[in-house]
N, C-alpha and C positions, 0 to 999 in steps of 0.2 A: 450573568449570561444565561443564556438558554444553551441547552446541550446543542441545539442544532449551530448556532451561531459559535460555540466553541470548536465543532468539525470546520465551518466555512473557514473559522481563523485558522485552524491547524492546517489545511488545501492551500490556504492562501499565503499563509507562511513557509511554505515549503513545497518545492516544486515537484518534490516526489514522496510519496506517503505510504508506509504500509502500515495497514490497521491488522494487526495479527495476535496469535495466541500467545504471549511470554514475549520475549525479547531476542533480537540476534544473536545473544549469544547462550541464550537459554531458550530457545522456540519448545512451547507447551504441546506440539503436535505434530505430526510428518509434513502437512499440507505448508503451515508457518515455516518450516525449516527447509522444507524444500524450497519457497520463496525466497528464504533470504539467501540460501545458495546461489540461487539464479540472480539476483539483485548484486550480489559479492562477486561472482563468475564476471560481470558486466563492470564491473569496477564504479556500481553506481552508489553515489550519496543519497543518502536517502533519510529522512525520520520515521520513526516508528511509533505505534500508538499499542501499548496491550492492553488489550481491551478486558481483559481480565481485572483490572486494574479500576476500571470504571464502567462498571454494571449500566448505567444509564447510557452512555455512551454508544456500548455494545448495542444494546437493543434498538435505539435511535438509528443508530447507521444502517441498519438493514433498512427501514424506511427509507432514509434519505438516498440510499444505493438503491434503494430495488433488489439487492444482492442479498440471498439470504445466509451464505455461508462466509467464514474466515479461512485465510488472510482476504483481504480487499486490496490490490494496490491503485494508487490515484497515480496519473501524471499530468503535471500542469492542470492540478483540481479536475480531470475527469478520470472516471471509476475505468479501468483497462481490464479488471476483472478479476478473479482470483486464481488460485494455481494451475489450474488446467490450463487456464488461457496465457497465461504468464511463460509455461513451460511450450507450449506450441509457438509463440511470437518469439521465443529466445530459441527454439530449436532451426524457427526459419529466419535467424540476423535481423526480426524486426524490432525485438525489444529495445537493445542494445541504442537502435536507431531514434527509438523514442526518446530512450533515456538521454543520448546525446542531443539532442534539438529540444528534450525542456532543459538541461542546464544551459545549453545558449541562450536558449528566452530567458531565464532567470537570471542571466548577467557572469 
Protein backbone atom coordinates (compact mmCIF):
# COMPACT_ATOMS: atom_id res chain seq x y z
CA UNK A 1 0.00 0.00 0.00
CA UNK A 2 1.40 3.39 -0.97
CA UNK A 3 1.75 6.13 1.60
CA UNK A 4 -1.04 8.11 -0.12
CA UNK A 5 -3.29 5.06 0.09
CA UNK A 6 -2.49 4.79 3.81
CA UNK A 7 -3.44 8.45 4.33
CA UNK A 8 -6.70 7.98 2.41
CA UNK A 9 -7.46 4.85 4.41
CA UNK A 10 -6.89 6.66 7.71
CA UNK A 11 -9.19 9.50 6.62
CA UNK A 12 -11.88 7.12 5.35
CA UNK A 13 -11.77 4.99 8.50
CA UNK A 14 -12.12 7.87 10.98
CA UNK A 15 -14.43 10.87 10.85
CA UNK A 16 -11.91 13.00 12.77
CA UNK A 17 -8.13 12.59 12.43
CA UNK A 18 -5.39 14.68 13.99
CA UNK A 19 -1.93 14.34 12.46
CA UNK A 20 0.33 15.55 15.23
CA UNK A 21 3.77 15.51 16.78
CA UNK A 22 3.57 12.94 19.56
CA UNK A 23 0.37 11.55 21.06
CA UNK A 24 -2.58 13.06 22.94
CA UNK A 25 -1.05 11.78 26.19
CA UNK A 26 2.40 13.13 25.31
CA UNK A 27 2.31 15.89 22.68
CA UNK A 28 5.78 16.76 21.46
CA UNK A 29 5.15 20.38 20.50
CA UNK A 30 3.05 23.18 21.89
CA UNK A 31 0.83 23.42 18.82
CA UNK A 32 -0.01 19.72 18.95
CA UNK A 33 -0.71 20.07 22.67
CA UNK A 34 -3.05 22.98 22.01
CA UNK A 35 -4.84 21.01 19.26
CA UNK A 36 -5.41 18.09 21.65
CA UNK A 37 -6.68 20.48 24.34
CA UNK A 38 -9.16 22.02 21.89
CA UNK A 39 -10.47 18.65 20.71
CA UNK A 40 -10.74 17.38 24.27
CA UNK A 41 -12.57 20.57 25.30
CA UNK A 42 -15.10 19.86 22.55
CA UNK A 43 -15.53 16.29 23.78
CA UNK A 44 -14.39 15.04 20.40
CA UNK A 45 -13.72 11.41 19.63
CA UNK A 46 -10.79 11.36 17.23
CA UNK A 47 -8.01 9.25 15.85
CA UNK A 48 -4.47 10.55 15.86
CA UNK A 49 -1.33 9.77 13.93
CA UNK A 50 2.07 10.50 15.44
CA UNK A 51 4.01 11.79 12.44
CA UNK A 52 7.31 11.08 14.18
CA UNK A 53 6.57 7.34 13.93
CA UNK A 54 6.19 7.47 10.14
CA UNK A 55 8.67 9.79 8.36
CA UNK A 56 7.39 8.74 4.92
CA UNK A 57 3.84 9.75 5.86
CA UNK A 58 5.07 12.97 7.48
CA UNK A 59 6.57 14.13 4.18
CA UNK A 60 3.78 12.80 1.93
CA UNK A 61 1.02 14.42 3.97
CA UNK A 62 2.50 17.88 3.34
CA UNK A 63 2.01 17.33 -0.40
CA UNK A 64 -1.34 15.55 0.00
CA UNK A 65 -2.81 18.36 2.08
CA UNK A 66 -0.82 21.23 0.55
CA UNK A 67 -0.27 22.28 4.17
CA UNK A 68 3.37 22.49 5.32
CA UNK A 69 3.04 22.32 9.11
CA UNK A 70 1.69 20.14 11.91
CA UNK A 71 -0.69 19.49 13.52
CA UNK A 72 -3.25 18.97 10.76
CA UNK A 73 -6.90 18.33 11.59
CA UNK A 74 -9.21 16.51 9.20
CA UNK A 75 -12.96 16.25 9.67
CA UNK A 76 -14.94 13.97 7.35
CA UNK A 77 -11.86 13.55 5.16
CA UNK A 78 -11.39 17.28 4.62
CA UNK A 79 -8.47 19.33 5.90
CA UNK A 80 -9.66 21.88 8.45
CA UNK A 81 -6.21 23.31 9.12
CA UNK A 82 -3.61 23.68 11.82
CA UNK A 83 -3.58 24.96 15.35
CA UNK A 84 -4.31 28.62 14.52
CA UNK A 85 -7.38 27.74 12.45
CA UNK A 86 -8.55 25.23 15.07
CA UNK A 87 -8.20 27.88 17.79
CA UNK A 88 -10.15 30.43 15.77
CA UNK A 89 -12.96 27.98 14.95
CA UNK A 90 -13.08 26.82 18.57
CA UNK A 91 -13.35 30.36 19.92
CA UNK A 92 -16.18 31.13 17.48
CA UNK A 93 -18.03 27.95 18.51
CA UNK A 94 -17.81 26.61 14.96
CA UNK A 95 -15.43 23.71 15.60
CA UNK A 96 -17.84 22.00 18.02
CA UNK A 97 -20.58 22.21 15.36
CA UNK A 98 -18.26 20.73 12.73
CA UNK A 99 -17.33 17.88 15.07
CA UNK A 100 -20.97 17.20 15.94
CA UNK A 101 -21.91 17.12 12.25
CA UNK A 102 -19.09 14.67 11.53
CA UNK A 103 -20.17 12.41 14.37
CA UNK A 104 -23.76 12.37 13.14
CA UNK A 105 -22.62 11.61 9.59
CA UNK A 106 -20.34 8.84 10.80
CA UNK A 107 -23.30 7.26 12.47
